[in-house]
ROKE-534351 format. One record per residue (C-alpha): residue number from 0; residue in one letter; chain; x negated, y negated, z negated. Coordinates in steps of 0.25 Angstrom, whole numbers. Layout:
   n res chain     x     y     z
 NUM   A     A     X     Y     Z
...
% end
This chain:
   n res chain     x     y     z
   0   M     A     0     0     0
   1   N     A    -6   -13     4
   2   T     A    -5   -26    -4
   3   Q     A     7   -32     4
   4   Q     A    15   -19     2
   5   L     A    12   -19   -13
   6   L     A    17   -33   -14
   7   D     A    29   -30    -6
   8   K     A    33   -19   -15
   9   V     A    34   -28   -27
  10   E     A    47   -35   -30
  11   K     A    46   -51   -30
  12   R     A    59   -53   -36
  13   L     A    65   -54   -51
  14   F     A    70   -41   -57
  15   I     A    83   -44   -65
  16   G     A    93   -34   -70
  17   G     A    88   -23   -61
  18   E     A    87   -31   -48
  19   W     A    76   -38   -40
  20   V     A    81   -53   -38
  21   D     A    76   -66   -33
  22   G     A    75   -77   -43
  23   A     A    87   -86   -46
  24   A     A    80   -98   -40
  25   G     A    73   -90   -28
  26   E     A    60   -96   -32
  27   T     A    47   -88   -30
  28   Y     A    32   -89   -34
  29   E     A    19   -84   -28
  30   V     A    10   -73   -33
  31   H     A    -5   -74   -28
  32   N     A   -16   -65   -27
  33   P     A   -27   -71   -36
  34   A     A   -38   -64   -28
  35   T     A   -35   -70   -15
  36   G     A   -25   -81   -18
  37   E     A   -15   -75    -8
  38   L     A     0   -75   -11
  39   L     A     5   -61   -15
  40   V     A    20   -63   -17
  41   E     A    31   -73   -20
  42   M     A    38   -69   -33
  43   A     A    53   -73   -37
  44   S     A    52   -83   -48
  45   G     A    63   -82   -58
  46   T     A    70   -93   -65
  47   K     A    77   -94   -79
  48   D     A    90   -89   -73
  49   D     A    82   -77   -68
  50   A     A    76   -75   -82
  51   I     A    90   -75   -89
  52   R     A    95   -65   -78
  53   A     A    84   -56   -82
  54   L     A    87   -57   -97
  55   D     A   102   -55   -94
  56   A     A    98   -42   -87
  57   A     A    88   -38   -98
  58   H     A    99   -41  -109
  59   A     A   110   -33  -101
  60   A     A   101   -21  -100
  61   R     A    96   -22  -114
  62   R     A   106   -13  -122
  63   E     A   106    -1  -112
  64   W     A    91    -1  -111
  65   E     A    89    -1  -126
  66   R     A    99    10  -128
  67   T     A    92    18  -117
  68   A     A    85    30  -123
  69   P     A    70    28  -126
  70   R     A    66    40  -118
  71   T     A    73    34  -106
  72   R     A    66    21  -108
  73   A     A    53    29  -110
  74   E     A    55    37   -97
  75   I     A    57    24   -89
  76   L     A    44    18   -95
  77   R     A    37    31   -92
  78   K     A    42    31   -77
  79   G     A    37    16   -76
  80   Y     A    23    21   -81
  81   D     A    23    32   -70
  82   L     A    27    22   -59
  83   V     A    17    12   -63
  84   K     A     5    22   -63
  85   E     A    10    27   -50
  86   R     A     9    13   -45
  87   K     A    -4     9   -51
  88   D     A   -10     5   -38
  89   E     A     1    -4   -34
  90   F     A     2   -11   -48
  91   A     A   -13   -13   -48
  92   A     A   -13   -19   -35
  93   L     A    -2   -29   -38
  94   M     A   -10   -33   -51
  95   T     A   -22   -35   -43
  96   L     A   -15   -43   -33
  97   E     A    -8   -53   -42
  98   M     A   -17   -53   -54
  99   G     A   -31   -50   -48
 100   K     A   -37   -40   -57
 101   S     A   -45   -28   -51
 102   L     A   -37   -16   -46
 103   T     A   -45    -8   -56
 104   E     A   -40   -16   -67
 105   A     A   -26   -17   -62
 106   K     A   -25    -2   -61
 107   G     A   -30    -1   -75
 108   E     A   -18   -11   -79
 109   V     A    -8    -2   -72
 110   D     A   -13    10   -81
 111   Y     A   -13     1   -93
 112   G     A     1    -6   -90
 113   A     A     7     8   -87
 114   D     A     3    13  -100
 115   Y     A    12     4  -107
 116   L     A    24    10  -100
 117   L     A    19    24  -104
 118   W     A    16    20  -119
 119   F     A    30    13  -121
 120   S     A    37    24  -114
 121   E     A    32    33  -125
 122   E     A    35    23  -136
 123   A     A    49    22  -131
 124   N     A    52    35  -137
 125   H     A    44    32  -150
 126   F     A    53    21  -156
 127   Y     A    55    25  -170
 128   G     A    63    18  -182
 129   D     A    61    20  -197
 130   T     A    70    25  -208
 131   N     A    68    21  -223
 132   H     A    75    18  -236
 133   Y     A    77     5  -242
 134   P     A    67     4  -253
 135   A     A    76     0  -264
 136   K     A    90     7  -261
 137   P     A    94    20  -255
 138   N     A    98    14  -241
 139   R     A    91    18  -229
 140   M     A    85    10  -217
 141   L     A    82    13  -202
 142   T     A    74     4  -193
 143   V     A    76     5  -178
 144   R     A    68    -2  -167
 145   K     A    77    -9  -157
 146   P     A    74   -16  -143
 147   V     A    71   -31  -146
 148   G     A    80   -35  -133
 149   P     A    77   -41  -120
 150   C     A    63   -45  -118
 151   L     A    55   -56  -110
 152   L     A    42   -50  -106
 153   I     A    32   -61  -100
 154   T     A    19   -54   -94
 155   P     A     5   -60   -90
 156   W     A    -2   -60   -77
 157   N     A   -15   -53   -81
 158   F     A   -10   -39   -84
 159   P     A     3   -39   -75
 160   L     A     7   -25   -78
 161   S     A     2   -21   -91
 162   M     A     6   -33   -98
 163   A     A    20   -30   -93
 164   T     A    21   -15   -96
 165   R     A    17   -18  -111
 166   K     A    29   -27  -112
 167   I     A    39   -20  -104
 168   A     A    36    -6  -108
 169   P     A    38    -8  -123
 170   A     A    50   -17  -121
 171   L     A    57    -7  -112
 172   A     A    53     5  -121
 173   A     A    59    -2  -133
 174   G     A    72    -4  -126
 175   N     A    71   -19  -121
 176   T     A    74   -25  -108
 177   V     A    65   -35  -102
 178   V     A    63   -48   -94
 179   I     A    49   -49   -88
 180   K     A    42   -62   -84
 181   P     A    29   -58   -77
 182   A     A    17   -68   -74
 183   K     A    19   -76   -62
 184   L     A     5   -73   -57
 185   T     A     7   -58   -57
 186   P     A    21   -54   -56
 187   L     A    20   -43   -46
 188   T     A    15   -32   -55
 189   M     A    26   -34   -64
 190   Q     A    36   -34   -53
 191   Y     A    31   -21   -48
 192   F     A    31   -15   -62
 193   V     A    46   -19   -64
 194   Q     A    49   -12   -51
 195   T     A    42     0   -56
 196   M     A    50     0   -69
 197   V     A    63    -1   -62
 198   E     A    59    11   -54
 199   A     A    55    18   -67
 200   G     A    70    16   -71
 201   V     A    71     4   -80
 202   P     A    86     0   -80
 203   D     A    91   -13   -74
 204   G     A    89   -25   -83
 205   V     A    78   -18   -92
 206   I     A    67   -25   -84
 207   N     A    68   -38   -78
 208   I     A    57   -47   -72
 209   V     A    58   -62   -69
 210   S     A    45   -67   -62
 211   A     A    44   -82   -62
 212   K     A    34   -93   -59
 213   S     A    38  -100   -72
 214   A     A    38   -91   -84
 215   S     A    46  -100   -93
 216   D     A    57   -99   -83
 217   V     A    59   -85   -87
 218   S     A    54   -84  -101
 219   G     A    61   -97  -106
 220   P     A    75   -93  -103
 221   I     A    74   -79  -108
 222   M     A    67   -82  -121
 223   S     A    78   -92  -124
 224   D     A    89   -82  -122
 225   P     A    93   -74  -134
 226   R     A    94   -61  -127
 227   C     A    79   -61  -125
 228   R     A    73   -55  -138
 229   K     A    58   -54  -135
 230   V     A    47   -60  -126
 231   S     A    34   -53  -124
 232   F     A    23   -62  -117
 233   T     A     9   -60  -113
 234   G     A     1   -72  -109
 235   S     A    -5   -85  -114
 236   T     A    -5   -90  -128
 237   P     A     1  -104  -124
 238   V     A    13   -97  -117
 239   G     A    15   -87  -128
 240   S     A    16   -98  -138
 241   T     A    26  -105  -130
 242   L     A    34   -92  -129
 243   M     A    33   -90  -144
 244   E     A    39  -103  -146
 245   Q     A    51  -100  -137
 246   A     A    52   -86  -144
 247   A     A    53   -93  -157
 248   E     A    64  -102  -153
 249   H     A    73   -90  -150
 250   I     A    67   -80  -160
 251   L     A    62   -71  -149
 252   R     A    53   -59  -151
 253   I     A    40   -62  -144
 254   S     A    27   -54  -141
 255   L     A    15   -62  -136
 256   E     A     2   -57  -130
 257   L     A    -6   -70  -128
 258   G     A   -20   -75  -125
 259   G     A   -33   -69  -130
 260   N     A   -48   -73  -132
 261   A     A   -54   -60  -136
 262   P     A   -68   -59  -142
 263   A     A   -77   -47  -138
 264   I     A   -87   -46  -149
 265   V     A  -100   -38  -146
 266   F     A  -108   -35  -159
 267   A     A  -123   -33  -160
 268   D     A  -121   -18  -162
 269   A     A  -112   -17  -149
 270   D     A  -115    -7  -138
 271   I     A  -118   -19  -128
 272   D     A  -115   -11  -115
 273   L     A  -102    -6  -121
 274   A     A   -99   -21  -126
 275   V     A  -102   -26  -112
 276   E     A   -92   -16  -106
 277   G     A   -81   -19  -116
 278   V     A   -82   -34  -115
 279   K     A   -82   -34  -100
 280   A     A   -69   -25  -100
 281   A     A   -63   -34  -111
 282   K     A   -67   -47  -104
 283   M     A   -66   -44   -89
 284   R     A   -54   -35   -88
 285   N     A   -43   -42   -80
 286   I     A   -53   -52   -75
 287   G     A   -53   -57   -89
 288   E     A   -39   -61   -88
 289   A     A   -34   -54  -101
 290   C     A   -30   -58  -114
 291   T     A   -39   -47  -120
 292   A     A   -51   -52  -113
 293   A     A   -64   -53  -121
 294   N     A   -65   -68  -119
 295   R     A   -76   -71  -130
 296   I     A   -88   -61  -130
 297   L     A   -94   -62  -143
 298   V     A  -108   -55  -144
 299   H     A  -118   -54  -155
 300   E     A  -130   -63  -153
 301   S     A  -140   -51  -154
 302   V     A  -133   -44  -142
 303   V     A  -128   -55  -134
 304   D     A  -139   -56  -124
 305   E     A  -138   -41  -120
 306   F     A  -123   -42  -120
 307   A     A  -122   -55  -112
 308   E     A  -132   -49  -101
 309   K     A  -125   -36   -99
 310   F     A  -111   -42  -100
 311   A     A  -114   -53   -90
 312   A     A  -120   -42   -80
 313   A     A  -107   -33   -82
 314   V     A   -98   -45   -79
 315   S     A  -106   -50   -67
 316   A     A  -105   -36   -61
 317   M     A   -90   -37   -60
 318   K     A   -85   -37   -46
 319   V     A   -75   -49   -44
 320   G     A   -65   -49   -33
 321   N     A   -51   -46   -28
 322   G     A   -46   -35   -38
 323   L     A   -41   -26   -26
 324   D     A   -55   -25   -21
 325   D     A   -64   -13   -26
 326   G     A   -73   -14   -38
 327   V     A   -67   -28   -42
 328   E     A   -68   -30   -57
 329   V     A   -64   -45   -58
 330   G     A   -53   -50   -50
 331   P     A   -47   -65   -48
 332   L     A   -41   -73   -59
 333   V     A   -26   -74   -58
 334   E     A   -25   -88   -53
 335   P     A   -35  -100   -49
 336   S     A   -33  -108   -62
 337   A     A   -39   -96   -69
 338   V     A   -52   -98   -61
 339   D     A   -52  -113   -64
 340   R     A   -51  -109   -79
 341   M     A   -63  -100   -78
 342   E     A   -72  -111   -72
 343   E     A   -67  -120   -83
 344   L     A   -71  -110   -94
 345   V     A   -84  -107   -88
 346   A     A   -88  -122   -87
 347   D     A   -84  -124  -101
 348   A     A   -92  -112  -107
 349   V     A  -104  -117   -99
 350   A     A  -102  -131  -105
 351   K     A  -102  -125  -119
 352   G     A  -115  -117  -118
 353   G     A  -111  -105  -110
 354   E     A  -120   -98  -100
 355   I     A  -114   -91   -88
 356   L     A  -120   -77   -87
 357   T     A  -112   -73   -75
 358   G     A  -101   -78   -67
 359   G     A   -95   -92   -70
 360   K     A   -89   -96   -57
 361   R     A   -76   -95   -49
 362   I     A   -77   -86   -36
 363   D     A   -74   -93   -23
 364   G     A   -65   -88   -13
 365   P     A   -50   -84   -14
 366   G     A   -45   -79   -27
 367   N     A   -47   -83   -42
 368   F     A   -60   -77   -45
 369   F     A   -70   -81   -56
 370   E     A   -83   -74   -58
 371   P     A   -84   -65   -71
 372   T     A   -91   -74   -80
 373   V     A  -100   -72   -93
 374   I     A  -104   -84  -101
 375   R     A  -113   -84  -113
 376   G     A  -115   -94  -124
 377   A     A  -104  -104  -123
 378   S     A  -100  -111  -136
 379   R     A   -87  -107  -144
 380   D     A   -80  -119  -140
 381   A     A   -80  -115  -125
 382   R     A   -67  -111  -119
 383   V     A   -71   -97  -116
 384   F     A   -72   -95  -131
 385   T     A   -59  -102  -135
 386   E     A   -50   -99  -123
 387   E     A   -44   -86  -117
 388   I     A   -52   -85  -104
 389   F     A   -44   -76   -95
 390   G     A   -54   -74   -85
 391   P     A   -68   -67   -82
 392   I     A   -76   -76   -91
 393   A     A   -84   -69  -103
 394   P     A   -90   -78  -113
 395   I     A  -101   -73  -123
 396   F     A  -103   -79  -136
 397   T     A  -112   -75  -147
 398   F     A  -111   -72  -162
 399   A     A  -121   -69  -173
 400   T     A  -113   -62  -184
 401   E     A  -100   -53  -185
 402   E     A   -93   -64  -193
 403   E     A   -96   -74  -182
 404   A     A   -91   -64  -172
 405   W     A   -77   -62  -179
 406   E     A   -76   -77  -180
 407   M     A   -79   -80  -165
 408   A     A   -69   -69  -161
 409   N     A   -58   -74  -169
 410   D     A   -60   -89  -165
 411   T     A   -49   -89  -156
 412   E     A   -34   -91  -156
 413   Y     A   -32   -78  -149
 414   G     A   -32   -64  -155
 415   L     A   -29   -53  -144
 416   A     A   -41   -45  -141
 417   S     A   -55   -43  -147
 418   Y     A   -67   -34  -144
 419   V     A   -78   -29  -152
 420   F     A   -91   -21  -148
 421   S     A   -99   -15  -159
 422   E     A  -105    -1  -163
 423   D     A  -101    -3  -177
 424   P     A   -88     5  -180
 425   D     A   -86    -4  -192
 426   M     A   -85   -16  -183
 427   L     A   -72   -11  -178
 428   W     A   -65   -14  -192
 429   R     A   -73   -27  -194
 430   A     A   -68   -32  -180
 431   S     A   -54   -28  -183
 432   D     A   -54   -35  -196
 433   N     A   -60   -48  -191
 434   L     A   -55   -50  -177
 435   E     A   -41   -57  -175
 436   F     A   -36   -50  -163
 437   G     A   -25   -40  -160
 438   L     A   -34   -31  -151
 439   L     A   -49   -26  -154
 440   G     A   -57   -18  -145
 441   F     A   -69   -12  -151
 442   N     A   -80    -8  -141
 443   S     A   -69    -9  -131
 444   G     A   -65   -20  -121
 445   V     A   -51   -14  -118
 446   V     A   -41   -11  -129
 447   S     A   -27   -12  -122
 448   D     A   -18     0  -121
 449   A     A    -3     3  -121
 450   S     A    -5    10  -134
 451   V     A   -11    -1  -142
 452   P     A    -4   -14  -148
 453   F     A    -9   -26  -139
 454   G     A    -8   -40  -145
 455   G     A   -15   -51  -152
 456   V     A   -15   -61  -164
 457   K     A   -16   -76  -165
 458   A     A   -13   -83  -152
 459   S     A   -14   -70  -144
 460   G     A     0   -67  -147
 461   M     A     9   -58  -155
 462   G     A    15   -44  -154
 463   R     A     9   -31  -148
 464   E     A    10   -24  -135
 465   G     A     7    -9  -133
 466   S     A     8     2  -143
 467   R     A    20     5  -152
 468   D     A    19   -10  -156
 469   G     A    22   -15  -142
 470   M     A    36    -8  -142
 471   L     A    39   -13  -156
 472   E     A    38   -27  -150
 473   Y     A    50   -25  -142
 474   T     A    59   -20  -154
 475   E     A    66   -25  -166
 476   V     A    68   -17  -179
 477   Q     A    82   -15  -184
 478   M     A    84   -10  -198
 479   I     A    96    -1  -201
 480   G     A   100     0  -216
 481   V     A   108    12  -220
 482   R     A   116    14  -232
 483   D     A   112    25  -242
 484   P     A   119    38  -238
 485   Y     A   120    42  -253
 486   T     A   124    30  -261
 487   K     A   131    23  -250
 488   N     A   124     9  -252
% end
């Protein structure tokens, strides 16, 4: 299947109540290939009226879906898993076309994203309540988990499949209906996923998708409607803060997976070759456009020379190009403004004492390319220390003591991912005690999995996705008090 045939296969309209429909206003927006700048498709752009129609459909389907047997919901999710795996090459190609990541990484995301469907298909059948006695009287109590209700799911552009499945799968497994707002930069993967889930047997109204050039046109009306009971958002901290204010106004359940500024700490006793490999994976995965990216590489002063030399060599050897080409490891950034920002960050770091060890420049020609870059020696007031980078720039900083390492690592408003490299097994527990982050990779640069609770603290958000915790986010607890069968109280 060539590129045009694949694009023709993907629906460009909204999906509401089991039907593919044009937007109420008939408007569209363009989706471009970041590697070439070429127009891929024109997508239907939803309005506030479309958003409410989607919520109408989700609300109408709510009762029947929540009363559907858990095994039936599980079988639909498992069928979705099978279909996504069968269409791995198609999903991967779509992601590379609209987002830019290498085909190898895109195929890895398909596996990762599909695992959420498999995991929550199993969790759907393991949804237990509790029984107990009141402590001071003979009455008894039951607790049951109930679906929270129609959910608004807002997904980001950088992982267009896996960030969707880890919201949609637990929501559906728990018996909820959903309205999805995909990122306008990368809607194609989500559109094709919804098509796939419909084929897997999801009933009309259970999944609805409203793509739009204005996110607030969709999110605002839905969040203001009392029929919506939960919103889950992955994206920037400023947008998450705004959504949290809106949710507070309407007493709306909310889960937020926001920005990150992850430290990767390399201690003096670390296996340097392992650390180079792990930090490279944590930093350069997804072109550095990941909230878990190792943005601040903190290396003990006794090993910084060796680490910096080996790390810069490893990064400079990475092949840059169109993600569809063989051997490419670093694709284009998602839009031209991201390249401009990389230039600004490098210039600021150099002005504040940084030395460029490799890279540091945009790549001329079509597409949004920037060289994989390693910078050493910038001061802590440089933007590469304080801001989320979201690109292929890796700044190295130096520390002298363990206490200084913890202080530098925690010197950020964010608290999502962190990484530690050390051969001391006790360091694992000291790192856990001292680091203010929701995720910790110990001698590993990749920590995500459908079976683990993913999420951060501080300005990195609230709530967890994945694992059993990820399904509990989509439920409410109901307590049932039962009179004592003997005393009739």
